[in-house]
C-alpha positions in Angstrom: 19.3 14.1 -53.4 22.9 13.6 -52.2 24.0 13.5 -55.8 22.1 16.7 -56.5 24.1 18.6 -53.8 27.5 17.2 -55.1 26.7 18.3 -58.6 26.0 21.8 -57.3 29.1 21.8 -55.2 31.4 20.7 -58.1 29.8 23.4 -60.5 30.6 26.1 -58.0 34.2 24.9 -57.4 34.7 24.5 -61.2 33.4 28.1 -61.8 35.6 29.3 -59.2 32.8 31.1 -57.3 34.3 30.7 -53.7 31.8 33.0 -52.0 28.8 31.2 -53.3 30.4 28.0 -52.4 30.9 29.1 -48.8 27.4 30.0 -48.6 26.3 26.7 -50.1 28.7 24.8 -47.7 27.3 26.6 -44.7 23.7 25.9 -45.9 24.6 22.2 -46.2 26.0 22.2 -42.7 22.8 23.8 -41.5 20.8 21.2 -43.2 22.8 18.3 -41.7 22.5 20.0 -38.2 18.7 20.3 -38.7 18.5 16.7 -39.9 20.4 15.6 -36.8 18.2 17.6 -34.5 15.0 16.2 -36.0 16.3 12.7 -35.6 17.2 13.5 -31.9 13.7 14.9 -31.4 12.1 11.8 -32.9 14.3 9.6 -30.8 13.4 11.6 -27.6 9.8 11.4 -28.5 10.1 7.6 -28.9 11.8 7.4 -25.6 9.2 9.5 -23.9 6.4 7.3 -25.3 8.2 4.2 -24.0 8.5 5.8 -20.6 5.0 6.9 -20.4 3.8 3.4 -21.5 6.1 1.9 -18.8 4.8 4.3 -16.1 1.1 3.5 -16.9 1.9 -0.2 -16.8 3.6 0.1 -13.3 0.9 2.3 -12.0 -2.0 -0.2 -13.1 0.0 -3.0 -11.5 0.2 -1.0 -8.1 -3.4 0.1 -8.5 -4.5 -3.6 -8.8 -2.5 -4.6 -5.8 -4.0 -1.8 -3.8 -7.5 -2.9 -4.7 -6.7 -6.3 -3.1 -5.1 -4.6 -0.1 -8.2 -2.4 0.3 -10.4 -5.6 0.5 -8.1 -7.2 3.1 -8.1 -4.0 5.3 -12.0 -3.7 5.0 -12.3 -7.4 5.9 -10.0 -7.0 8.8 -11.8 -3.9 10.3 -15.2 -5.6 10.2 -13.7 -8.7 11.8 -11.9 -6.7 14.5 -15.0 -4.6 15.3 -16.9 -7.8 15.9 -14.1 -8.9 18.3 -14.1 -5.6 20.0 -18.0 -5.7 20.4 -17.6 -9.2 22.1 -14.7 -8.0 24.3 -17.0 -5.1 25.5 -19.9 -7.5 26.1 -17.7 -10.0 28.2 -16.0 -7.1 30.3 -19.5 -5.5 30.9 -20.7 -8.9 32.1 -17.7 -9.6 34.4 -18.1 -6.3 36.1 -21.8 -6.9 36.6 -23.7 -9.2 39.0 -25.6 -11.0 36.2 -25.7 -14.8 35.8 -23.9 -16.6 33.0 -25.8 -17.4 29.8 -25.3 -19.3 26.7 -25.0 -16.2 24.6 -21.8 -15.1 26.6 -20.1 -18.4 25.5 -20.1 -17.4 21.9 -18.7 -13.8 22.8 -16.0 -15.3 24.9 -14.9 -17.5 21.8 -14.4 -14.3 19.7 -12.4 -12.3 22.3 -9.3 -14.0 21.2 -9.8 -13.4 17.3 -7.3 -11.4 15.7 -6.6 -10.5 12.0 -3.6 -10.5 9.8 -2.7 -7.9 7.1 -1.0 -9.4 4.1 -0.3 -6.6 1.5 0.6 -7.4 -2.1 4.2 -6.0 -2.3 5.1 -7.5 -5.6 4.3 -4.6 -7.9 5.8 -2.0 -5.6 9.1 -4.1 -5.3 9.0 -4.1 -9.2 8.6 -0.4 -9.3 11.5 0.2 -6.9 13.7 -2.1 -9.0 12.9 -0.3 -12.2 13.1 3.1 -10.6 10.8 5.3 -8.5 11.6 8.1 -10.8 9.6 6.5 -13.5 6.6 8.0 -11.7 6.9 11.5 -13.0 4.2 13.0 -10.7 6.1 14.1 -7.5 3.0 13.9 -5.3 2.0 10.4 -6.4 5.5 9.1 -6.2 5.7 10.4 -2.5 2.4 9.0 -1.7 3.1 5.5 -2.9 6.4 5.6 -1.0 4.7 6.9 2.2 2.2 4.1 1.9 4.6 1.2 1.6 7.5 2.5 3.6 5.6 4.2 6.5 1.9 3.3 6.7 2.2 -0.4 6.0 5.2 -1.1 8.3 3.3 0.6 11.2 0.3 -1.6 10.6 2.5 -4.6 10.6 4.0 -3.5 13.9 0.9 -2.9 15.8 -0.8 -6.0 14.4 2.2 -8.1 15.5 2.0 -6.4 18.9 -1.5 -7.2 19.4 -1.2 -10.9 18.2 1.7 -11.3 20.6 -0.4 -9.8 23.4 -3.2 -12.3 22.7 -1.0 -15.3 22.4 1.6 -14.7 25.2 -0.5 -12.9 27.8 -4.2 -13.0 27.4 -4.6 -16.7 26.4 -2.3 -18.2 29.1 -4.1 -16.2 31.8 -7.5 -17.1 30.4 -6.9 -20.7 31.3 -7.5 -19.9 34.9 -11.1 -19.0 34.3 -12.4 -20.6 31.1 -12.8 -24.3 30.3 -10.7 -23.9 27.2 -9.6 -21.5 24.5 -11.5 -22.2 21.4 -12.4 -19.9 18.5 -15.3 -22.1 17.2 -17.1 -23.9 20.1 -18.7 -22.1 23.1 -16.5 -21.4 26.1 -17.7 -22.0 29.8 -16.5 -20.0 32.8 -15.1 -22.4 35.4 -15.7 -20.1 38.4 -17.5 -16.9 38.1 -16.6 -15.4 41.5 -13.0 -16.3 41.0 -13.1 -14.5 37.6 -14.8 -11.5 39.0 -12.2 -11.2 41.7 -9.2 -11.4 39.4 -8.5 -7.7 39.0 -5.2 -8.4 37.3 -7.0 -10.5 34.6 -9.7 -7.9 34.2 -7.1 -5.3 33.8 -5.4 -7.4 31.1 -8.7 -8.0 29.4 -9.4 -4.3 29.2 -5.8 -3.6 27.9 -6.4 -6.3 25.3 -9.6 -4.5 24.3 -8.0 -1.1 24.3 -5.2 -2.4 22.0 -7.7 -3.8 19.7 -9.5 -0.5 19.5 -6.2 1.3 18.8 -5.4 -1.2 16.1 -8.8 -0.6 14.6 -9.2 3.1 14.7 -5.6 4.3 15.0 -4.1 1.8 12.4 -6.6 0.1 10.2 -8.9 3.0 9.5 -6.0 5.4 8.6 -4.4 2.8 6.5 -7.7 2.3 4.6 -7.9 6.1 4.0 -4.2 6.0 2.8 -5.0 3.3 0.4 -8.1 5.1 -1.0 -6.2 8.2 -1.4 -3.3 6.5 -3.3 -6.0 4.7 -5.5 -7.6 8.1 -6.4 -4.2 9.7 -7.2 -3.2 6.7 -9.6 -6.6 6.9 -11.3 -6.2 10.6 -11.9 -2.7 10.1 -13.2 -3.8 7.3 -15.6 -6.6 9.7 -17.0 -3.9 11.9 -18.5 
């Protein structure tokens, strides 16, 4: 093809047809420019294809990690609800004039239980290192950022606060009234009258119960909803 164009150019020059040669030269330049533009377009198409593939891989990894986080949160919600139920039962008994029974022992054992949220952060950290801009959908990118940078840290904060309340305040004060603090074996009350007269401990007990409720309904359930929303948005994006 190049030899063909050279042959035409030489013939035009030898025939001294300058105007036709100029037209030919312009046409040749146009062809070269078109060729370059086509090459750039193909290169851009290839790059976009690679970026789309990378985006899908990243979103799939984040999606898989969020499925595990959702299982963790749901497990924590169920466990925390059982703890709250036991706390309610024991508080109601303390404020009543009913005798102690063996069923209460099991509930007392559960009032100290707390959960721990351990999110799978690896895929999100990879996404940050590669670049959040690889997620082209602004709404999805903002939702992922919100989940990991606002929702999760808030969960960790309240989770830690509740755990410290149990360990540093509730358990130490409990030794004054219960035979031991145990999460498996039933616990006995050493002196029922003393327990019912300890208003400071009852207040602490209720505050612990209230914090457990806040952790469950103000933190855990909204976190679950945020995870589910993010999962739906990722699934919609992966369909395209």
